[in-house]
C-alpha positions as CSV (number, residue, x, y, z in Angstrom):
1,M,-45.8,-13.1,27.1
2,M,-43.2,-12.2,29.7
3,A,-45.2,-14.1,32.3
4,I,-44.9,-17.2,30.2
5,L,-41.1,-16.9,30.2
6,F,-40.9,-16.0,33.8
7,A,-43.1,-18.9,34.9
8,G,-41.1,-21.4,32.9
9,G,-37.7,-20.0,34.1
10,F,-38.6,-19.8,37.8
11,A,-40.2,-23.3,37.8
12,L,-37.1,-24.7,36.1
13,L,-34.8,-23.1,38.7
14,G,-37.1,-24.4,41.4
15,T,-36.8,-28.0,40.5
16,L,-33.2,-27.8,39.4
17,L,-32.0,-26.3,42.7
18,G,-34.8,-27.5,45.0
19,T,-34.6,-31.2,44.0
20,R,-31.0,-31.3,45.3
21,V,-32.2,-30.1,48.7
22,A,-35.1,-32.6,48.6
23,I,-32.7,-35.5,47.9
24,N,-30.6,-34.6,50.9
25,V,-33.7,-34.3,53.2
26,L,-35.3,-37.5,51.9
27,V,-32.0,-39.5,52.2
28,A,-31.6,-38.2,55.8
29,R,-35.1,-39.5,56.7
30,N,-34.5,-42.8,54.8
31,Y,-37.6,-42.1,52.6
32,G,-36.6,-44.4,49.8
33,Q,-38.5,-46.2,46.9
34,L,-39.8,-49.7,47.5
35,I,-39.3,-52.1,44.5
36,R,-41.8,-54.7,43.5
37,D,-40.4,-58.2,43.8
38,D,-42.2,-59.3,40.6
39,G,-40.7,-56.5,38.5
40,P,-37.5,-56.7,36.4
41,T,-34.6,-57.8,38.6
42,S,-32.5,-54.9,37.3
43,H,-34.7,-52.6,39.3
44,H,-33.6,-54.0,42.6
45,T,-30.6,-51.8,42.5
46,K,-32.9,-48.8,42.7
47,R,-34.3,-49.8,46.1
48,G,-33.9,-46.9,48.5
49,T,-33.7,-44.2,45.9
50,P,-35.5,-41.1,47.3
51,T,-39.0,-40.7,46.1
52,M,-41.9,-38.2,46.5
53,G,-39.9,-35.8,44.2
54,G,-43.2,-34.7,42.8
55,L,-43.5,-32.4,45.8
56,V,-40.7,-30.3,44.4
57,I,-42.5,-30.2,41.0
58,I,-45.7,-29.0,42.6
59,V,-44.1,-26.3,44.7
60,S,-42.0,-25.1,41.8
61,V,-45.0,-24.8,39.4
62,V,-47.1,-22.9,41.9
63,F,-44.2,-20.7,42.9
64,G,-43.2,-20.1,39.3
65,Y,-46.8,-19.2,38.3
66,L,-47.4,-16.8,41.2
67,L,-44.1,-15.1,41.0
68,A,-44.6,-14.6,37.2
69,K,-48.0,-13.0,37.9
70,L,-46.6,-10.8,40.6
71,L,-43.8,-9.5,38.4
72,T,-46.0,-8.8,35.5
73,G,-48.8,-7.3,37.6
74,F,-51.6,-9.4,36.2
75,V,-54.3,-11.0,38.4
76,P,-54.6,-14.8,38.2
77,S,-57.5,-16.1,36.2
78,A,-60.2,-18.5,37.3
79,S,-59.0,-21.0,34.6
80,A,-55.4,-21.0,35.9
81,L,-56.5,-21.3,39.6
82,L,-58.8,-24.2,38.8
83,L,-56.1,-25.9,36.9
84,L,-53.7,-25.5,39.8
85,F,-56.3,-26.8,42.2
86,L,-56.6,-30.0,40.1
87,F,-52.9,-30.3,39.9
88,V,-52.2,-29.8,43.6
89,G,-55.3,-31.8,44.7
90,L,-54.3,-34.9,42.8
91,G,-50.7,-34.4,44.0
92,A,-51.9,-34.4,47.6
93,I,-53.6,-37.8,47.0
94,G,-50.4,-39.1,45.5
95,F,-48.4,-37.8,48.4
96,L,-50.5,-39.6,50.9
97,D,-50.1,-42.8,48.8
98,D,-46.3,-42.4,48.7
99,F,-46.0,-41.4,52.4
100,I,-47.9,-44.5,53.6
101,K,-45.7,-46.7,51.4
102,I,-42.6,-45.3,52.8
103,S,-43.6,-44.9,56.4
104,K,-44.9,-48.4,56.6
105,Q,-42.3,-49.9,54.3
106,R,-44.7,-51.7,52.1
107,N,-45.7,-51.5,48.4
108,L,-49.4,-50.9,49.3
109,G,-50.0,-47.2,50.0
110,L,-53.5,-45.8,50.0
111,R,-56.1,-48.5,49.5
112,S,-57.6,-48.4,46.1
113,K,-61.0,-47.4,47.4
114,A,-59.6,-44.4,49.4
115,K,-57.5,-43.4,46.4
116,F,-60.5,-43.5,44.1
117,I,-62.7,-41.5,46.5
118,G,-60.0,-38.9,46.7
119,Q,-59.7,-38.6,42.9
120,V,-63.5,-38.4,42.6
121,V,-63.8,-35.6,45.2
122,V,-61.1,-33.5,43.6
123,G,-62.5,-34.2,40.1
124,L,-66.1,-33.3,41.2
125,I,-65.0,-30.0,42.7
126,F,-63.1,-29.1,39.6
127,A,-65.8,-30.2,37.2
128,I,-68.7,-28.3,39.0
129,A,-66.6,-25.2,39.4
130,A,-65.3,-25.2,35.8
131,L,-68.8,-25.6,34.4
132,N,-70.4,-22.9,36.5
133,L,-67.7,-20.1,36.7
134,S,-68.4,-17.8,33.7
135,D,-66.6,-14.6,32.7
136,D,-68.2,-11.3,31.5
137,T,-68.9,-12.8,28.0
138,G,-70.7,-15.9,29.5
139,R,-67.9,-18.3,28.7
140,S,-67.3,-21.1,31.3
141,V,-63.9,-22.6,32.0
142,I,-65.0,-25.9,30.3
143,T,-68.2,-26.5,28.3
144,N,-70.8,-29.2,28.0
145,S,-69.4,-30.4,24.6
146,I,-66.8,-33.0,23.7
147,S,-63.9,-31.5,21.8
148,F,-61.2,-32.5,19.4
149,T,-59.4,-29.3,18.4
150,R,-62.4,-27.3,19.4
151,D,-65.9,-28.2,20.6
152,I,-67.6,-30.7,18.2
153,P,-70.9,-29.4,16.9
154,G,-73.8,-31.5,18.1
155,W,-71.8,-33.2,20.8
156,S,-73.3,-31.1,23.7
157,L,-74.2,-33.3,26.6
158,P,-76.1,-32.8,29.9
159,S,-74.0,-31.5,32.8
160,F,-74.1,-34.8,34.8
161,V,-72.7,-36.7,31.7
162,I,-69.9,-34.1,31.3
163,V,-69.0,-34.5,35.0
164,I,-68.7,-38.2,34.4
165,W,-66.6,-37.5,31.3
166,V,-64.3,-35.2,33.3
167,L,-63.8,-37.8,36.0
168,L,-62.9,-40.5,33.4
169,L,-60.5,-38.1,31.6
170,I,-58.8,-37.2,34.9
171,A,-58.5,-40.8,36.0
172,G,-57.3,-42.0,32.6
173,T,-54.5,-39.4,32.3
174,S,-53.3,-39.5,35.9
175,N,-53.1,-43.3,35.9
176,G,-51.5,-43.2,32.4
177,V,-48.7,-41.0,33.6
178,N,-48.4,-43.2,36.7
179,L,-48.0,-46.3,34.6
180,T,-45.4,-44.7,32.4
181,D,-43.3,-43.6,35.4
182,G,-41.5,-46.9,35.6
183,L,-38.1,-46.1,34.1
184,D,-35.7,-43.3,34.9
185,G,-36.8,-40.1,33.3
186,L,-39.4,-41.7,31.0
187,A,-42.6,-40.0,32.3
188,T,-40.7,-36.7,33.1
189,G,-39.3,-36.3,29.6
190,A,-42.6,-37.2,27.9
191,S,-44.4,-34.7,30.1
192,V,-42.0,-31.9,29.1
193,M,-43.0,-32.5,25.5
194,V,-46.8,-32.6,26.2
195,F,-46.8,-29.5,28.4
196,G,-44.5,-27.7,25.9
197,A,-47.1,-28.4,23.2
198,F,-49.9,-27.0,25.4
199,V,-47.8,-23.8,25.7
200,V,-47.9,-23.5,21.9
201,I,-51.6,-24.4,21.7
202,N,-52.5,-21.8,24.3
203,I,-50.5,-19.0,22.7
204,W,-52.0,-19.8,19.3
205,Q,-55.5,-19.8,20.8
206,S,-54.8,-16.5,22.5
207,N,-53.7,-14.9,19.2
208,Q,-56.9,-16.3,17.5
209,N,-59.3,-15.8,20.4
210,C,-63.0,-14.9,19.7
211,S,-63.0,-12.3,22.4
212,S,-60.2,-10.3,20.6
213,F,-60.3,-11.6,17.0
214,P,-63.9,-12.7,16.2
215,G,-64.3,-14.8,13.1
216,P,-65.2,-18.2,11.7
217,K,-61.9,-19.8,12.8
218,C,-61.5,-18.1,16.2
219,Y,-61.3,-20.2,19.4
220,E,-63.9,-20.0,22.2
221,V,-61.4,-20.6,24.9
222,R,-61.3,-18.8,28.2
223,D,-58.0,-17.3,29.6
224,P,-55.7,-19.0,27.0
225,L,-52.7,-16.8,27.7
226,D,-52.9,-17.5,31.5
227,L,-53.2,-21.2,30.8
228,A,-50.0,-20.9,28.7
229,V,-48.3,-19.4,31.9
230,V,-49.3,-22.5,33.9
231,A,-48.3,-24.9,31.0
232,S,-44.9,-23.1,30.8
233,A,-44.4,-23.5,34.6
234,L,-45.2,-27.2,34.2
235,T,-42.8,-27.6,31.3
236,G,-40.0,-25.8,33.1
237,A,-40.5,-27.8,36.4
238,C,-40.4,-31.1,34.6
239,F,-37.4,-30.0,32.6
240,G,-35.5,-29.1,35.7
241,F,-36.5,-32.2,37.5
242,L,-35.3,-34.3,34.6
243,W,-31.7,-33.3,35.5
244,W,-32.0,-35.4,38.7
245,N,-34.5,-38.0,37.4
246,A,-32.6,-39.0,34.2
247,S,-30.8,-42.4,34.3
248,P,-29.4,-43.2,36.8
249,A,-32.1,-41.4,38.7
250,K,-31.1,-39.7,42.0
251,I,-34.8,-39.3,42.9
252,F,-38.2,-40.5,41.7
253,M,-41.4,-38.3,41.3
254,G,-43.6,-41.0,42.9
255,D,-47.4,-40.9,42.8
256,T,-47.1,-37.4,44.1
257,G,-45.7,-36.3,40.7
258,S,-47.4,-38.7,38.3
259,L,-51.0,-38.1,39.5
260,S,-50.6,-34.4,39.6
261,L,-49.0,-34.2,36.1
262,G,-51.6,-36.5,34.7
263,G,-54.4,-34.3,36.2
264,A,-52.8,-31.2,34.8
265,M,-52.8,-32.7,31.3
266,A,-56.4,-33.6,31.6
267,G,-57.3,-30.1,32.8
268,L,-55.4,-28.4,30.0
269,A,-57.1,-30.6,27.4
270,M,-60.5,-29.8,28.7
271,M,-59.8,-26.1,29.0
272,T,-58.2,-25.8,25.6
273,R,-61.0,-27.9,24.0
274,T,-58.5,-30.6,22.9
275,E,-59.9,-33.5,24.8
276,L,-59.8,-36.1,22.0
277,L,-56.6,-34.6,20.5
278,L,-55.0,-35.6,23.9
279,I,-55.1,-39.2,22.7
280,V,-52.6,-38.3,20.0
281,L,-50.7,-35.7,22.0
282,G,-50.1,-38.1,24.8
283,G,-49.8,-41.1,22.5
284,L,-47.0,-42.7,24.6
285,F,-49.1,-42.6,27.8
286,V,-52.1,-44.1,25.8
287,A,-50.0,-46.9,24.4
288,I,-48.5,-47.8,27.8
289,T,-51.9,-47.8,29.5
290,A,-53.4,-49.8,26.6
291,S,-50.7,-52.4,27.1
292,V,-51.8,-53.0,30.7
293,I,-55.5,-53.2,29.7
294,L,-54.7,-55.7,26.9
295,Q,-52.4,-57.8,29.1
296,V,-55.0,-58.1,32.0
297,G,-57.9,-58.7,29.6
298,Y,-56.1,-61.3,27.6
299,F,-54.8,-63.0,30.7
300,K,-58.3,-63.4,32.0
301,I,-60.0,-64.6,28.8
302,S,-57.2,-66.9,27.8
303,G,-56.8,-68.7,31.1
304,G,-53.4,-67.3,32.0
305,K,-51.7,-66.5,28.7
306,R,-49.9,-63.2,28.1
307,I,-49.4,-60.9,25.2
308,F,-46.3,-59.2,26.6
309,R,-43.6,-60.6,28.8
310,M,-44.6,-58.0,31.3
311,A,-46.8,-54.9,31.4
312,P,-46.6,-51.9,31.3
313,L,-45.0,-52.0,27.9
314,Q,-41.6,-50.6,28.9
315,H,-40.9,-53.6,31.1
316,H,-41.7,-55.9,28.2
317,F,-38.7,-54.5,26.3
318,E,-36.5,-54.7,29.5
319,L,-37.2,-58.4,29.6
320,L,-36.3,-58.6,25.9
321,G,-32.9,-57.4,26.9
322,W,-33.0,-53.7,25.9
323,A,-31.0,-51.4,28.1
324,E,-33.1,-49.0,30.2
325,I,-31.6,-45.9,28.7
326,T,-32.3,-47.3,25.2
327,I,-36.0,-47.8,26.0
328,V,-36.3,-44.4,27.5
329,V,-34.7,-42.5,24.6
330,R,-36.7,-44.5,22.0
331,F,-39.9,-43.9,23.9
332,W,-39.1,-40.2,24.1
333,I,-38.7,-40.3,20.3
334,I,-42.2,-41.9,20.0
335,S,-43.6,-39.3,22.4
336,G,-42.0,-36.5,20.3
337,L,-43.5,-37.9,17.1
338,C,-47.0,-38.0,18.8
339,V,-46.6,-34.4,20.0
340,V,-45.5,-33.2,16.5
341,T,-48.4,-35.1,14.9
342,A,-50.9,-33.6,17.3
343,L,-49.7,-30.1,16.7
344,G,-49.8,-30.7,13.0
345,I,-53.4,-31.8,13.3
346,F,-54.3,-28.8,15.4
347,Y,-52.8,-26.4,12.9
348,W,-54.2,-28.3,9.9
349,E,-57.7,-28.0,11.4
350,W,-57.3,-24.2,11.6
351,V,-55.9,-23.8,8.1
352,S,-58.5,-26.1,6.5
353,G,-61.4,-24.6,8.5
354,I,-63.0,-28.0,8.8
């Protein structure tokens, strides 16, 4: 349990102090955010704000986790290392995207094909390793089953189908966080809540784990306590970064941060057997992603008509005249309600035994 506290605390300090340094470095190199001309006009004042702040989040999470393990004397687990691989791997793709945008001073970074290939490669390595790395009890990091609050009986699928499912989940969550990262602090604050919920879920699963407490309601989850350490580091890092990312933002996380955080959410959902529960847990990200899908789909089938004034959803409310900080706080409230609901469902499933 001390490792959980250490990881969160060190990661928080890492972003709280490290982001100040990153802002100075990025400003000195003129690595500023480019703003879409077709976006809300109020965003033009943000042009030039330092971006790629996700690098600080990534370094702080890895640093916080490793230092916590060093101080407590425990060896990192395969589950945690795979989760960190997914987190850092997607962050590297996001970094390349951000760096190309900044260095060439254009809104187009990595071409969509190259970005997709990168995500597929990282996802494939993660999926294959997670399915095949087993512990002494024969438990793999992820299973061949689809899960809600645990693996659903009868939903076991062939490995190649599960690999496709893993790739879809990673792509969906990473792009969902990316779409949400459009207002100061919005994605960061929502991520704090989601990762905080995963800390609670992992601790609960550790206390009710089949390897230590066998029974009809136990959880067949591998390395839950170590996953809680990573989730705590993610929570702390996002919380510290929010100090600088809250309105008016002094720095943006960029694709470096949004892709890595989305990948970490997907990884935690798969490893904790809460894949479908993630739809509720990350309800804000789902709603914002759905707004883009609906807008594009309706635009095509209706011959140019729109459902929202602009997608993603947060920009629709900006064009309705809502202040940015009002939208962010209200969306945080919605995210908090989604997280509380998901935790309630998770606990209700355990209590009811259904």
